[in-house]
N, C-alpha and C positions, 0 to 999 in steps of 0.2 A: 255270662253276659256283662257288658259294661253299663253301669247305671247312667241315667240321664244327668244326674248331678256331676258324675265324673267327666262325662262328655262336655258338659257346659264349662267345667273348670278347665278342661284341656283346651277347649276352643278359646276361652278368654286368655289363657296363657299364650297360645299361639298368636292371637291377635295382638297382644301386648308386645310380643317379640317382633312382629311385623312392623308395628308402629315405631318401635325403637329403632329398628333397622332403617325404616324410611327417614326418620328424623336424622339419624347419623349420616345416611347417604346425602340428604339435603345439605347437612352441615359441611360435608366433605366437598360437595359440588360448589357450595358457596365459597369455600376457601381455595378452590382450584384456580381462580383467577385473582392474581394480585392486583391491588388497587393501582391505578395509573395516576401519575401526577397531572394536575391541571395546569398545563404550561401557560395557557392564556392568563389565568389568574395569578400565577407565580411571577410572570415577567412583564406584564403590561401595566402594573400598578405604579411603576416608577415614573417620575416626572419626565415628560418628553423633552423638556428643556435641559435636562441634565447632560453634561458632556459625555459623549459616548464615542470611543475611538472607532473609526471605520474598520470593516472586516474585509480581508482578501481571502477568498477561497481558492486553494490550489488543488485541482484534481490530480489523480494519479495517472499511471500509464494507461493508455486507451480511453482516458476520461474526457478528452477534447475531441469534438467533431472535426474532421478534415474534409475539405472540399477542393475540387479542381479550380484553380484561380482563373482559368480561361473559360471553361464551360459552365462553372458554377455548380456542377454536379457534386453531391455529397458522396465521398468515397468511403469514409469511416464515420459511423457504422453503416450508413446507407440504408437502402430499402430492405424490406423483410426478406426478399429473395437473395440479396447480397449477403445478409447476415446468415441465412440458413445454408447457402450453397457455395459462396465464393471462398477462395483461398487468398484473396486480397493481394494479388501480385503488384497492383498499383502502389501499394504502400512502400515497396522497396526503394531505398535511396540510391541515387547514382553516386559514384565515387570518383573523386579527383585522384588519379594515380600519382600525381606529383606531391600532394600534400597529405594523402591518406585521410582526407576529410570529405564529408558529403558535399556534393555540388548543390547549388540552390534548387529547392524542390518546387515542383509544379503544384504541390498541395499546400494549403494554408489552413490555419486554425479558423474555425467558424462557430465557436461557442461550446459550452459544456454539454456533455452527453447526459441529459436529464433522464431519458427513458429510451428503451429500445424493445420492440416486440412486447409491449405492454408490461415490461419489467422496469421497475424504478432503479436508477443508479444514484444520481445526485439530486433528484427531485425532492426526497424527504428533507435533506438538509436545507435546501432553498426554501421549502415550505415552512420549516421550523423558524428560520431567520425572519421571514416576512410575517407569517400569521401569529407567531407567539413572541418573537423578539422585537417586533415593530420596525424591522429594517425594510428599506426599499432597495431594489437592485439599481445600481447606478452604472452609467457608462462614463469612461474618462472624458473630460472636456466639458462637463456640466457643473457649474458652481453649486456648492451645497447650500441648502436653505437652513435657516436657523432652527435648531432643535431636531433636524432630520437625522435619523439613524441610517447609515448606508452600508451596503456590502458590494464588493466588486468581485469579479471572477477572472482569474488569470487563465486566458485562453492561449495555449501554447502547443507547439509541435512536440509531442511526447516521444517522438522517435529520436530527437536530437540529443547531443551531449548535454550533460547537466549544466555546464557553464552557459550554453546557449539559452537554456530556460531561466537560469539565474539572471542573465542580462534582461530578459523579458520581464521578470519580476521587478527588477530595479526600475525599469522604465515605467511600469504601472504604478509603483509607489510614488515616483516623482510626479506622475500625472495626478494622483490622488492628492498629493500635497498642494498642487496648483489649484485643484478643485476647492480645497479648504482654505486656500490663501494662507497657508501656514508651512513655511519651509522646515520647521522643526517637528512637524506632526509625526506621531507614532501610530502605527497600524497594528491590528490584531491579525495574525496569520493562522488560518485553519487549513491544514494540509493533510490530504489523504494519500496513503501508500507512497509511491515514488515522489509525490509532491512534497513530502516531508524531508526528503534528501535535498531537494532544491532549496527549501527554506533553511535547512541547517547549514548548507554551504554558504548561502547568502549571509546569514548571521555571522559566520566565522571569517569570511574573506571578502564580502562584498562581491564585486564583479571581476576580481583579479583571477587570472588563470594560475592556479597552484598545482596543476597536473602536468606541467611541462617538463618535469624532471629536475628543475632547479630547487634548491632548499628554500623553504618558506616557513614563516611563523604564523601562528593564529593571531589575527589582529582584531577580530570582532568588528570589522568595518561596517557590517550591516546592522549591528545591534542598536545604534541610535535611531534607527527607523522603525523599530518593532517594540510593541508593548508586551504582548503575549504570543506564545507559539503553542498551538494545539496540534498534536500529531495523532492521526487516526490510521491504525493499521500500517504504520511505516516500517519497512524492513531495515531497521538500524544496524542489524547484523547480517543483512543480505537475505536472499530467498533461494532455497533449493528449487522451488517451483520454476524460477527463471532458467535453471539448468535443464529441467524437464522440457521446457519450451525450446531451448536452443538445440536439444538433442532430437526431440520428436515432433516439434511444431507446437504452436499455440492453438488449442481447440477453440473454434468459434462456430456456433450452430452445429451443422452436420459435417463441417469441414475443418481444415487447419491452415493457419498461416505457416508457410514452410520455414524450416530452419535457414534456408538460403535468404529469404526475405528478412527474417529476424536478425540475421548476422549483419545486415546493413544498418541496423539501429544502434548508434553509440550508447544510447540509454540502456539497452538491454544488458550489456556487459556490466554496467554500473549497478545492477541489481544482484550480482552474483554474491555468494557467501563471503564474508570477511575472511582475510587470510588467517586470522586467529582461530577460526572455527574448523573443527573436523567435519569435512563435507563428504568424505569417502571412507568406506570400511570394506574389509575383505570378507570372504565367506565365513571366516571364523569369528567375525564381529570385531576384529581388531582394526584400529585406525590405520589408514594409509596416508602417506605424507606427499602424495603427488601434488605438484604445484598447479593449482587451478588456473593461474594467470600466465602460465608458460604454454605457448602454442604447441610445444612438443607433446604435452599431455593430451591435448585434443587430437593431435595427429596420431599418437600411439593408440588411442581409443577409437579412432575413425569416427569422431563426432562432428556434427555441424558441417562446415565446409570441407572437412576432411573425410566425410562419408564417401564411399565409392561412387555413389551416384552424382556427386558434385566435384570430386577431386579432379576429374578430367575436363571440367568446363573451360571454355575459352578464356574466361577472365580469372581463372584460378590463381595465377601469380599475384594479380592485383588484390584479389580478395584475401589472400593469405597475408600480405603485408598489412592490409587494412585491419584484419583480424588481430594480428599481433599488436598493432598500434593501439587498438581499443582495449585489448586486454590489459596493457600496461597502464593506460589512463584509468581504467577501472580499479586496478590495484592501488594506484596512488590516491584515488578518491576515497577508497575504504580507509586508508591510513589517515588521510587528512581530516576525515570526519570523526576519527576516534581518538586522536592524540589529545592530551589534556589542554584545556584553555587556560590562559594566564588569569582570566577573570570571567565569571559567568553572571552577567547582570540579568539574564533572562533564563528562567528555569522552565522546562517544558512540562506540559500536561499531556500524558499519554493515554490513549484509548486503544484497545485491541481485543481480539478474540482469544478465548481460552478453552473452547468446548469442541472444536472441530479438529480431527486428526489431520496433520499438516506435514508435507514432506520436509524432512530434516537432514537426511543424508542419502547419498547414492551408495550402492553396493556393487563391487566387482567380483564376478565369479569366473573361474577358469572353465572354458568350454572349448573343446577341440584345439587345445593348445594356445588359446589366446584369451585375453581379458574381454569379458562381456559385461556391459553395464546392466544393472537391474534397478529399475526406478521404484518399484514397490516390493514388499515382501512376497506378494503373490507371484511375482515374476521369477523368483529363485527356483532353478531347476532341481538342485540337489541340496536342500538345506541341511545343515549340521544339527544333530540333536542337541538340545539345551541352549542353543544360541537365541537370545531374545530379539529376533529381527524386527518385530513390531516396535519395540522400545528404541531400537537403534535407528530405524529408518523413518519413523514418523513420531511427531510430538504434538501436544495440544497447541492450538493456535486458532487461526481463522480460515484455514484451508489453503492459504498462500503464504502467510507470515506466521512463524512460530512465536510463542510467548517469549522464549529467550532472545529471538531476533528483535522483537519490539523493544526489549529492555537492553539491547546491546550486550547480552551475556553469552558466555560460551556453553552454559549448561542450564537445564531446567531446574536444578536444585537451588532454591533461593538461599540456602545456607552456605553455598560456596562463594567466597569473596569475589567481587568484580575484578577482572583483569586490569592491571594498572595501565595497560595500553588501550583500554576500552572505556572512554570517558563519555558520559551522557548526563547532563545536568537536569535531573528529573525533579519536579515539584511533587507530583503524585501521579499514580497510574490507576486506571480502571480496566477491568476485564469483563467482557460481555460475551454472551452466548449467541454470536452471530458469525456468519461467514464474511469473507473479505468484502464482497460487493454489497452486503446488506448492513454493514456497520452503521451507516448514516440513518437507517430506519429505526434503530434501537431507541426506545423512549428514554432510557436512562442516559444514553449518550446525549440526546437532545436536551434533557434537563440540565445535566452538568455543563454542557457546552454553553448554554445561555447564562448559567451562573457565572462561568469564567468571563464571558464577554461583557456582561452587564454589571459586574461588581464594580463598585466605585473604589478602585484601587489607586493609591498614590503613584504618580509617575516615577519610575526608577531613575 
């Protein structure tokens, strides 16, 4: 028999173990939530009379609402029904067959896409600026009041060529200067995704068209108008996700925007991977050197407008000329944004994702005697043993932009020197565990953004 003394000792020991376990668990639970910065206390202590440069927020592709200028109906993103079920054929741009450029569109920008279907897109960054940064949203044409912190939003047609959007940015900056009655005013630019390419073009070339095939030098024409540039999830090395969309459509809700519609957007081509990057590998995992910006590559792969379902369309010859024209402009844009600058008065602050697996390369597999594209490792029909397809085809990023693309690098390995033909003047970079559309919601981004915008830095 077990004595009462032994039972009591055993019980006390078990009870002590239980208490210790509960204390440890409570400690672990208490440590599971990291402390959050108090943004209100951090950034509203500064004097409201201190000089603060105005902010211009540049959203990315699909980040501006588009409405029918005649009926006033919002086409993008539109009603919940449209978001869930529409393929958005109304977004397609009509083409001038003589100039290879889009005709004037019936759709017009109508403000930033703050939220859709109860999901935040740009609302968090707007809330950060107003509630914690002390900024007020301003419309061009309203004179500034003394001590007022202002932010503006560039509402632009994200389907159009980058140059078109750059010209819109320039007009907005000039309007802001008039509001401040200061022709030498410098603004802070905060740009998400494709908006960062617009900002970078503006800094380097102002509103000049340097994609026309003529030789051009980097002049930094836009730099005197800008104090700081913050890039958030910008594909500085391009995005393989944009190729996925051009090949298979852009998923929205339960449907997709078709490749035919996307092919009418000049901006879509300008998100393609940089010519320096390996964007395509074979079934053995070896790089292929197909020219992404040559329409013959697209034709041989039967992609986009060269797919059998579109190749026989009535407007096929017009679309093919338009396709080739925009591929070439996209090639020139990639190079003009990466060549070295004669001087870099503004260094960029980069924010991006590093935790989500992101498309990095396509793969071509021979099936039935022809090349067949594979968008993901799971699509490969006959994988070769020992080939690391996951490492080749996907890399850490934010789901749409890889970490190397954000940094304008060819490789994920930070020990490999930057290519001499890939210049990006970076002050510092932050990496967050967020996907592309949720980057603005990250508290660490919000904290560091306000620190950049409100720091009393000397004018360059």
